[in-house]
C-alpha beads as a LAMMPS data file, in Angstrom:
LAMMPS data file: protein, C-alpha beads

197 atoms
196 bonds

1 atom types
1 bond types

-500.0 500.0 xlo xhi
-500.0 500.0 ylo yhi
-500.0 500.0 zlo zhi

Masses

1 110.0

Atoms # bond

1 1 1 275.691 344.595 370.147
2 1 1 273.168 342.557 368.206
3 1 1 274.465 340.866 365.102
4 1 1 273.928 343.169 362.139
5 1 1 273.122 346.250 364.211
6 1 1 274.878 349.561 363.666
7 1 1 277.229 350.243 366.601
8 1 1 275.889 353.034 368.788
9 1 1 272.453 353.132 367.154
10 1 1 270.764 352.224 370.444
11 1 1 273.275 354.058 372.635
12 1 1 272.989 357.247 374.641
13 1 1 275.364 360.101 373.867
14 1 1 277.379 361.250 376.874
15 1 1 279.538 364.379 377.043
16 1 1 283.256 363.765 376.608
17 1 1 285.319 364.681 379.668
18 1 1 287.972 367.345 379.131
19 1 1 291.651 367.493 380.004
20 1 1 292.009 368.135 383.736
21 1 1 289.018 366.014 384.753
22 1 1 290.341 363.615 387.456
23 1 1 288.772 360.563 385.773
24 1 1 291.151 361.038 382.810
25 1 1 294.256 361.095 384.984
26 1 1 293.836 357.900 387.032
27 1 1 294.225 354.273 385.877
28 1 1 290.944 352.517 385.085
29 1 1 289.789 349.385 386.898
30 1 1 289.272 345.978 385.312
31 1 1 285.772 345.152 384.128
32 1 1 284.485 342.139 386.101
33 1 1 280.823 341.925 385.029
34 1 1 280.074 340.982 381.445
35 1 1 276.942 340.786 379.354
36 1 1 274.083 343.286 379.161
37 1 1 275.504 346.144 381.304
38 1 1 278.840 346.097 379.478
39 1 1 277.116 345.821 376.089
40 1 1 275.089 348.931 377.037
41 1 1 278.296 350.789 377.953
42 1 1 279.886 349.842 374.617
43 1 1 276.781 351.072 372.759
44 1 1 276.884 354.371 374.671
45 1 1 280.585 354.723 373.918
46 1 1 280.049 354.223 370.179
47 1 1 277.186 356.736 370.203
48 1 1 279.320 359.269 372.100
49 1 1 282.351 358.705 369.851
50 1 1 280.333 359.202 366.669
51 1 1 278.567 362.264 368.061
52 1 1 281.954 363.826 368.843
53 1 1 283.407 362.911 365.424
54 1 1 286.122 360.611 366.756
55 1 1 287.707 357.350 365.673
56 1 1 288.268 355.935 369.172
57 1 1 286.990 356.455 372.709
58 1 1 287.936 355.100 376.132
59 1 1 285.322 354.543 378.839
60 1 1 286.866 357.083 381.211
61 1 1 286.346 359.755 378.549
62 1 1 282.631 359.523 379.341
63 1 1 283.283 359.258 383.074
64 1 1 283.303 355.458 383.498
65 1 1 286.659 354.330 384.949
66 1 1 286.681 350.841 383.396
67 1 1 289.239 349.291 381.040
68 1 1 287.097 349.427 377.896
69 1 1 287.587 351.227 374.596
70 1 1 285.847 351.341 371.213
71 1 1 287.175 352.204 367.779
72 1 1 286.066 352.825 364.203
73 1 1 289.348 353.767 362.617
74 1 1 291.091 353.454 359.248
75 1 1 294.654 352.295 358.825
76 1 1 297.131 353.840 356.401
77 1 1 295.622 351.806 353.521
78 1 1 292.184 353.214 354.412
79 1 1 290.944 349.815 355.625
80 1 1 288.249 350.295 358.277
81 1 1 288.705 348.677 361.707
82 1 1 285.601 348.543 363.912
83 1 1 285.271 347.029 367.365
84 1 1 285.844 347.220 371.089
85 1 1 288.201 345.695 373.622
86 1 1 287.744 345.083 377.344
87 1 1 290.612 344.717 379.839
88 1 1 293.264 345.072 377.126
89 1 1 296.871 344.011 377.618
90 1 1 299.643 345.389 375.441
91 1 1 301.459 342.393 373.935
92 1 1 303.458 343.991 371.130
93 1 1 304.866 347.361 370.121
94 1 1 307.087 347.304 367.068
95 1 1 308.020 348.633 363.678
96 1 1 309.467 352.080 363.340
97 1 1 308.762 354.931 365.735
98 1 1 306.901 357.730 363.982
99 1 1 306.121 361.246 365.138
100 1 1 302.749 362.105 363.655
101 1 1 299.893 364.536 364.290
102 1 1 297.672 363.431 367.121
103 1 1 294.752 364.919 368.954
104 1 1 292.089 363.843 371.382
105 1 1 288.366 364.312 371.930
106 1 1 289.241 365.290 375.498
107 1 1 291.577 368.013 374.220
108 1 1 289.434 369.425 371.397
109 1 1 290.873 371.786 368.830
110 1 1 294.480 370.867 369.607
111 1 1 296.911 368.532 367.885
112 1 1 300.619 367.884 368.290
113 1 1 303.294 365.650 366.822
114 1 1 303.412 362.590 369.074
115 1 1 305.870 359.694 368.953
116 1 1 304.238 356.250 368.522
117 1 1 305.242 352.827 367.270
118 1 1 303.979 351.800 363.842
119 1 1 302.732 348.352 364.974
120 1 1 300.585 347.380 367.954
121 1 1 298.909 344.207 369.230
122 1 1 296.497 344.186 372.173
123 1 1 294.748 341.203 373.762
124 1 1 291.735 341.203 376.049
125 1 1 288.106 340.153 375.939
126 1 1 284.870 341.413 374.424
127 1 1 281.802 342.622 376.321
128 1 1 280.595 339.033 376.741
129 1 1 283.928 337.921 378.233
130 1 1 285.164 336.071 375.137
131 1 1 288.879 336.307 374.329
132 1 1 289.662 338.942 371.731
133 1 1 292.718 340.551 370.186
134 1 1 293.370 343.417 367.806
135 1 1 296.446 344.262 365.755
136 1 1 297.078 347.522 363.971
137 1 1 299.630 349.348 361.897
138 1 1 300.076 352.958 360.879
139 1 1 297.300 355.321 361.955
140 1 1 295.280 352.473 363.464
141 1 1 298.269 351.450 365.619
142 1 1 298.426 355.071 366.803
143 1 1 294.724 354.920 367.696
144 1 1 295.148 351.683 369.674
145 1 1 298.110 353.052 371.630
146 1 1 296.222 356.298 372.295
147 1 1 293.163 354.486 373.695
148 1 1 295.297 352.083 375.738
149 1 1 297.052 355.114 377.245
150 1 1 293.687 356.540 378.326
151 1 1 293.001 353.386 380.333
152 1 1 296.351 353.878 382.092
153 1 1 295.344 357.430 383.065
154 1 1 297.552 359.001 380.391
155 1 1 296.407 361.707 377.963
156 1 1 298.534 362.150 374.841
157 1 1 299.699 365.571 376.035
158 1 1 301.491 363.721 378.889
159 1 1 303.790 362.232 376.232
160 1 1 304.801 365.635 374.872
161 1 1 307.903 367.540 375.933
162 1 1 309.242 371.045 375.616
163 1 1 307.675 373.446 373.144
164 1 1 305.208 370.858 371.801
165 1 1 303.792 370.300 375.282
166 1 1 303.660 374.020 376.044
167 1 1 301.804 374.801 372.797
168 1 1 299.357 371.899 373.209
169 1 1 298.466 372.851 376.787
170 1 1 298.188 376.513 375.853
171 1 1 295.838 375.548 373.000
172 1 1 293.767 373.405 375.355
173 1 1 293.396 376.281 377.813
174 1 1 292.429 378.642 375.003
175 1 1 289.837 376.194 373.617
176 1 1 288.395 375.625 377.084
177 1 1 288.161 379.372 377.665
178 1 1 286.042 380.125 374.615
179 1 1 284.147 376.836 374.281
180 1 1 285.580 376.364 370.798
181 1 1 287.259 373.322 369.366
182 1 1 284.715 370.537 368.939
183 1 1 286.088 369.786 365.487
184 1 1 282.693 370.235 363.836
185 1 1 283.801 372.529 361.038
186 1 1 287.137 370.973 360.177
187 1 1 288.173 369.014 357.115
188 1 1 288.083 365.187 357.318
189 1 1 291.882 364.987 356.893
190 1 1 292.495 367.330 359.807
191 1 1 289.809 365.632 361.916
192 1 1 291.370 362.230 361.302
193 1 1 294.607 363.353 362.905
194 1 1 292.863 365.224 365.674
195 1 1 290.052 363.116 367.020
196 1 1 291.714 359.857 367.983
197 1 1 289.821 359.592 371.226

Bonds

1 1 1 2
2 1 2 3
3 1 3 4
4 1 4 5
5 1 5 6
6 1 6 7
7 1 7 8
8 1 8 9
9 1 9 10
10 1 10 11
11 1 11 12
12 1 12 13
13 1 13 14
14 1 14 15
15 1 15 16
16 1 16 17
17 1 17 18
18 1 18 19
19 1 19 20
20 1 20 21
21 1 21 22
22 1 22 23
23 1 23 24
24 1 24 25
25 1 25 26
26 1 26 27
27 1 27 28
28 1 28 29
29 1 29 30
30 1 30 31
31 1 31 32
32 1 32 33
33 1 33 34
34 1 34 35
35 1 35 36
36 1 36 37
37 1 37 38
38 1 38 39
39 1 39 40
40 1 40 41
41 1 41 42
42 1 42 43
43 1 43 44
44 1 44 45
45 1 45 46
46 1 46 47
47 1 47 48
48 1 48 49
49 1 49 50
50 1 50 51
51 1 51 52
52 1 52 53
53 1 53 54
54 1 54 55
55 1 55 56
56 1 56 57
57 1 57 58
58 1 58 59
59 1 59 60
60 1 60 61
61 1 61 62
62 1 62 63
63 1 63 64
64 1 64 65
65 1 65 66
66 1 66 67
67 1 67 68
68 1 68 69
69 1 69 70
70 1 70 71
71 1 71 72
72 1 72 73
73 1 73 74
74 1 74 75
75 1 75 76
76 1 76 77
77 1 77 78
78 1 78 79
79 1 79 80
80 1 80 81
81 1 81 82
82 1 82 83
83 1 83 84
84 1 84 85
85 1 85 86
86 1 86 87
87 1 87 88
88 1 88 89
89 1 89 90
90 1 90 91
91 1 91 92
92 1 92 93
93 1 93 94
94 1 94 95
95 1 95 96
96 1 96 97
97 1 97 98
98 1 98 99
99 1 99 100
100 1 100 101
101 1 101 102
102 1 102 103
103 1 103 104
104 1 104 105
105 1 105 106
106 1 106 107
107 1 107 108
108 1 108 109
109 1 109 110
110 1 110 111
111 1 111 112
112 1 112 113
113 1 113 114
114 1 114 115
115 1 115 116
116 1 116 117
117 1 117 118
118 1 118 119
119 1 119 120
120 1 120 121
121 1 121 122
122 1 122 123
123 1 123 124
124 1 124 125
125 1 125 126
126 1 126 127
127 1 127 128
128 1 128 129
129 1 129 130
130 1 130 131
131 1 131 132
132 1 132 133
133 1 133 134
134 1 134 135
135 1 135 136
136 1 136 137
137 1 137 138
138 1 138 139
139 1 139 140
140 1 140 141
141 1 141 142
142 1 142 143
143 1 143 144
144 1 144 145
145 1 145 146
146 1 146 147
147 1 147 148
148 1 148 149
149 1 149 150
150 1 150 151
151 1 151 152
152 1 152 153
153 1 153 154
154 1 154 155
155 1 155 156
156 1 156 157
157 1 157 158
158 1 158 159
159 1 159 160
160 1 160 161
161 1 161 162
162 1 162 163
163 1 163 164
164 1 164 165
165 1 165 166
166 1 166 167
167 1 167 168
168 1 168 169
169 1 169 170
170 1 170 171
171 1 171 172
172 1 172 173
173 1 173 174
174 1 174 175
175 1 175 176
176 1 176 177
177 1 177 178
178 1 178 179
179 1 179 180
180 1 180 181
181 1 181 182
182 1 182 183
183 1 183 184
184 1 184 185
185 1 185 186
186 1 186 187
187 1 187 188
188 1 188 189
189 1 189 190
190 1 190 191
191 1 191 192
192 1 192 193
193 1 193 194
194 1 194 195
195 1 195 196
196 1 196 197
């Protein structure tokens, strides 16, 4: 992204892949080429994330199986965190474990209580290959863990058990059957919990 530009302003919006698409259920490969092509992917990811009303998006959610994710997400103090990470490594999970509402752009219209740690640190590089790290707490930590999971081929519903899992998958099937559930008409508070990425 050019210095001072608005993320996604020059990007192309791509449709978000839905639960069940094979690209969401396989680990992503490492990015090995940096510079203009990866910057273009990041721009497209921001554009797609904003168009879908999310706060995070992994590359495989738009059909690109590379270890890249973007985010524009508040923490529990409503501080905005904006950026991207390429080839992330999980270096810290800590704090308390919290079950909180979580959803996903790939599972629209559905949310479920999901257990996550309250602190997260990831290290990787940016689209130019420069070392980068990101640390989060609260809701932002949840977002980072959610996006990292996507790159591993894990959708948040894979973390659910019992009745929570049954209800979430039933809701996903129902939403897919009637085309509903893009989150467009929902309140910001509900969307925040739902559209992690």
